[in-house]
N, C-alpha and C positions, 0 to 999 in steps of 0.2 A: 126636019129637026131630028137630032140624035135621040135615040131612045134613052130615057133616064136610067142611070145606074140604080138598081134596087139595093137599098142599104138597110142592114139590120143593126140596131143598137143592142149590143150584148153587154149586159151589166147596167142596172138602172139605179145605182147608188148616187153618192154625193157628186162626183165629178161629172156624171152623165147630165146633170142639170146645165152645166156650162156647154156641153156638146149640143144639147137640145136648143139652147139659145143661139148657138152657132148656126144650126140648121135654119132657125127662124130668120136670122139676119140675112142669110143668103137668099131664102125664098122671098123675103120682103124686098130684097134688092133686085128681084127679077130672075134669079137663078132657077133653071128647070133641068139641071144636069143630073139630078138625083131625086129619088123618092124614098122616104123611110117606110119600109114595108113590114118591119117586124121589130118588136121589143122583147128581149129575152132576159129572164131573171127567175130563179127558183122561188122568189118571193112574188107571188102573183100580184099582190097589191102594188108593189113597186113598179112592175112592168106595165100594169094597167094604168097607173098614174102617168107614166111617161107617154104611153100611147095616146092618152086623152090630151095631154099637153100638146103633142105633135099634131094631132087631128085638128086642134083648135086653129092652127095657122096653115096647115098643109091641105086640109079639106078632105083627106082620106085617112082612115083609121088604120094604123099598123096592127098586124096580127100579134097576139101575145103568146109567147112560148115559155115553158118552164125550163128548157134545156137546149143546148146546142144540137143535141141529137134530134130533137123534135124540129128545130129550125131547119137542119139539113134535109130531113125527111120531107118537109113541106115544099122545098124548092121554091121559096118565095123571095130569095135574095141572092145576089152574086158577090156581095161584099159585106164586111162586118166592121163596125166601129166598136172596138173592145175596151170597155170601161170597168174592169174588174180589179179586185185586190191583186197586188203584185204576184202573189204565190200562184195565181191561176193564169197568169199571162202565158206561160209556156204550155201548160196542159191544154187550155182552151185554144190558144193561138195555133198550136200544132194541129189540133183537131179541126179547126176551121180551115186552115190551109190545105190539109190533106183531104178535106171534104170538098175542095174545089172552089172555095171562096177566097177573094182577096181580103187582106186584113190590115187595118190600122190599129195599132196597139198603144194604149196610153203609156207614157213614160213611167218607169224605166221599162225597156222592152222585155227584159227577163229578170228573174229574181237574182241570178248570179251570171257570171260570164258563161258558164256552161249552158244555163237555161237560155240565155240570149242566142248563143250559137245554135242551139237546137231549133229555135224558131226560125232563124235565118236559113238553116239547112232545109227545113220543111218548105219554106217559100221557094227556094231554088229548085228543089225536087219537084214541086207541084207546078212550077212555072207561073205562080201567082205573085202579085205585087204585095210587098210588105212595107208599110209605112210606120213611122214612129209618130205618135200623137204628142207633139211638143209645140205649145202655143207661144211661148215667150219670145223666141227668136223671130217670129213672124209678124208681130205687131209693129205698127208704124214707129212708135217711140224706140223700141229696141233696134229695129233696122236702122233708124236714123242715127242713133248714138253709136252703134257699131261702125257705121259708115264714117261718122265724124272722127272716130279714133283711127280707123284703118286707112281710109282713102283721103279724107279731107285733112287729116293730121291736125285737127283743131287744137290739141294740147301738145303738139310736137311729139317727141319720142317718149312713149310711156315708160316710166321708171319703176313705179310701184303702185299697188292698190291696197286699200284696207277695207274689209267688209266685216262689219261687226253687228251682232244682234244679241243682246244680253238682257235677261230679266227673269221674272218668276211667272211662269205661265203653264202650269201642268195641264196635260191633255185630259179631256173628259172621256174616260174609258167606259162610261155608261152608254155613250153614243155608238151605235153599231159601226158606223164608218170609221171610228177611231180605234176600236178594239184591236183590229189586226195591225194597226200602225205601231203598236207597242211591243210587237213580238217579232224578232228577227227571222224566225222560220216562216213567217207569213209575209213580211215586208222586205226582207233582205237586209234591213238595217233601219236606222231612224231617219231623221230629217236630212242627213247627208245623202240618203238614197231617195227620199221623197221630194221635197221642195228643192233639195240640193241637186237633183238631176237637171233642173232648169239652169242653175248656176254653172254646173259643170259643162253643160252644152254651150252656154253663152260665152264663158271665158275662153273656150277653145275657138269659137267663132271669131272672137276679138284678137286672140294672141297665139293661136295654134296649140299643138299638143305640149303639155308641160314636160320638161326634161326630168324633173324630180318632184316627188310628193312626200311631204312629212306630215304626220298626224299624231296627235295625242287625243284621247277621248275618255269620257267617264259616263257612268250611269248612276245617277243619284236617286232617281224615282223608280222604285221596284215594287210598286203596288200590285196586288193581285188583280188581273183582268178577268172578269167573270164572263163565261159563255162566249169566249172568242171562237171564231170560225175554226174548224178542224181540231184545234187544241183544247177547247173547253176552258177550264180555269187555269191560268198560268201567270207567273210573275212577269211584269214588264222587264224587258232585257235589252232594249235598244238604247243607243247613246242619246243622252239629252244635253251633253256638253262636249265641246271639242275646240281644238285649235289646229288649223291646217296652214302649212306654208307651201305654196306652189311656185316652183322656179320654171319660168318659161324661157324660150329663146330670146335673144337680144337683151339678156339681163333684166327681164321683167319679173318682179316678185310680187305675188299676191298673198296676203294673209287673210284668213277666213276664220272668224271666231264666233261661236254661238253658245248660248245656254238658255234653257227655259227653267232652270232650277237654282238660280242665284237671286238672293234677296237684294233689296235696295231699289234705287231709281233705275228704271229700264234705260238702256243705252242702245241707240242705233246710229251707225255712222258708215256711210259708203262713199268712198272717194277714189278716183283714178288720177294719179299724179303724173304729169308729163313735164318735159323740158320747157314748155311754153304755157303751161296753165294746168288747171285741175278741173275734171268733170265730175260733178256730184250726181249721184243717183237719187231721184226724188221719191222712189217707191220702196217696196219690200226688198230687203237686201238680197234675198235668194232668187228674185226674178229680175235680173239685171235690166234696168231701164224700161221695164214694162210700163211704168208710169212717167217715163221721160227723164231727162237730165238737164242740168244747167251747168255752164262753164264759167269759171273765173280765170281770165287770161293774165299773162304777165303784164304788169302795168295797171291792172285793175278792171279792164274791160270785162263786162259781163255779157254772156250769150244765153238767152232764155231757151226754154224747151221749144216754144213756138218757132223761134228763129232757127234752131237746129233742124227741126222737122221741115220747115219751109225750104231751107237750103238743100236738104236731101231730096225732097220731092222735085225740086228744080232741076236736078240732074237726071231725072228719069224720063224716058220717052213714054208715049201713051201705051205702047205695047208692053213696056216694063211695068207700068202702073197697073195695067189690066192683069198681068201675071202675078204680081206681088200683092195686090189689093183687089181681088176679083169682086166685081159688082159693087165697087166702091167701099167695101168693108175694110176696116183696119183692125178688126177683132181677130186675135190670134187663133181662137177656136174655129171661127168661121173659115179662116184661111187654110187651116190644116185639113178641114173636111173637104173644102173645094179642091185643094191640091191632090188629095187622095182620089176622089172620084174622077177628076179630070185626068189624072195619071192613068187610071184604068181605061178611060174612054180613048185616050190617045196612045196607049201602050208605051208610055214613057216612065222614066224613073221619077219618083216623087222627090220633092225638095229634101226631105229627111227620110231616108229608107232605114231598114233594119241595121245596116252597118253603121250608119251615123248614130243611131240610137245606142249601139254597142260602144261606140267611141265615147259618148257621154257617160255611159254606164261604167266604163273602165276607169275613168277618173274617180268616180264615187268609190268603186271597189278598191282602188289604190289607196284611198284614205284608210279604209278598214284594214287592209293588209299591212300598211305602214304602222298602224297602231298595234297590231298583233306582233309585228316584227320588232318594234321599238326603234325604228330607224327609217331613213328615206328609201323609197322604192321608185321604180320606173313603170310607166304605163305598159311598155312592151312585156315586162316580166309578169304583169297581171294578165294581159291579154293572152299570152302564150300558155298560161296555166302553171308557170314556174312557181308563182306565189299564189297559194290558194288556202292558206291555213284558216283564215276567217270563213271562207265560203264552204269549206269541206263538210262541216256538219249540216249545212243547209242542203248542199248537193246530195249528201247521203240520205237525209230525211225524204227528199223528193225523188230519190232513186235516179239522180243525174250523174252520180260518181261512177 
């Protein structure tokens, strides 16, 4: 039996709960390819809570550390699952990689394009594996619907898509995990950067890299956020309303509209329109097909979520199923963790490495740069650094410029 990869959970806040559940799913399914040996967080109570949760199903108790420095000095892990606020992805990510550990970093990989590239460079220099923690594309429903669009061509030639979520839902900035999400110096941007990272990844999985990105945005909610990490008291300044138009190859146009600051009846609508039918997303608009999809074809025939998933699974060999859905799990968090530790064990590229994370990141940043410029932009201009007006103050603050 291969020696299990010793894995440290770095950051024990909100999103780490989903990662811990992912660990549990794998272990309950019989996976013994990793062992969680450490939980790291400056808030000792948070780290201890996660360690106890893990011990309950793992049988061994992860050590608790207040910092990455302490983790590295203890030499109890060879890989780290990084679940920190965006602004610490590059600082801690680089530290972990330079310290000799492999790293999986929650999306988005870095705060800005420069931050992401710095992390990727650290991985290359250290010879360590860098993976992006992105669960949406890996779940059964998302994989099945992406296949239905690309390979099965269930709805024919895709012509356009509308993705809309509008309502009144201000964030609760009294919650620690939400404080940093309201400040662009800490998060890089608002929901375009946060949940939008899932959307920007999946639309590129389905349609390729967009040729042009147009965006307008607004910030209506400028409440003072009390005791935010790093910044203390500061006014919220991330976008809470936007309209984006994405032009993809083959004349596919996607419109993406959001607001959490508009009164009235909430409105959600997600549909992908093709020459032979329409595929409707059954879940949260920014997590494409995470909760499945249903199709209405020309002539009125309906195809259910279960039918789409069954058709997709029917195309996979046992080897493919074992790779895409290890130990029988269809949970995206479980799959990303397994893919990371298995990539380390086999010395292979993970399904979504740092460069893939940068690709998803670039679309998010293109939205911000387009809004700053007041016109359409290309992904290449953002990736190259030609357009960085939005990111420049963030890069300056974090000494990345």
